[in-house]
N, C-alpha and C positions, 0 to 999 in steps of 0.2 A: 504494499499500500504506500502510494505517496500523497500527500496532503499539504496546504499550506494555511496557516496561521501565525495567529498572533497572541501578543501576553501582554495586559497592562491592567493596571489595580486589582489584580488578584483573579483576573479575568483570562481563561485561554478560549479563542475562540478560533475554531478550524473548520475546514471543507477538503474532503478527499476528492481527488481527481484522478488517481490510476490505481488499479490496483492487479498487481503484479500476476499472481497465479490463480487464476478465475475458476478452477476446477471445482464443478459442485456436484451434486447430486442431482439426477435426469429432473427435469421440471422446477428448478430453481435457479436461481440468479445474485450474486454479489448486490451490494447496494451499496451506493456512494454515500458516507453519511456528512454532516455537519452539525456542528455542536458549539453551545455556549455554554462553557464550564468554569465553575468556580473553584480555586484554590481554598481547602480550609485545613486547618490545623488540629489535629485529636490528639491531645496527649503530644507526645514527641515524633508522630507521625503524620503526612501530609496525605492527603485526596483530592483528585477531581472529583467532581459531582456536579450535575445537570442534566439538562433535557436534551435530546439529538433529533433529530430528523434522518431519514433514509430517501434515498432517490434509486427507483432500478428504471435504467435504461428500457424503452416500448412499454414499460408498465405504468410509471408515474410514482409518487409518492408513498412512503412504506407508512406503517403506522408510527406515529411518533413513541417514543420510550423516554427511560433513564437511564445514566450512565453513572457508574461512581468505578475509579481506580485508582488504586493504592498499591504501591511498589510492594 
C-alpha cells in the first residue's frame, strides 16, 4: 500500500492511492481507504484512533468504520 498524508495538531490525515499486492478471494476487491485519525496517549502508549471510509473502484464507497492502531 502507498499513501499520502499529513500530520498536524495530533491529527493524521491520509489517503491510500496504490495497493501493491491485490490478491483477493474470488468476488472480493481491495478498497482505498482515507481517514482522519487522532493521536492519543494512554498511559505510556500512543494510538491513532478515528473514522475511515473506503472506495472500491467500479463499486463505489464502502460502509464507513472506525480504526484504532497502536504499536
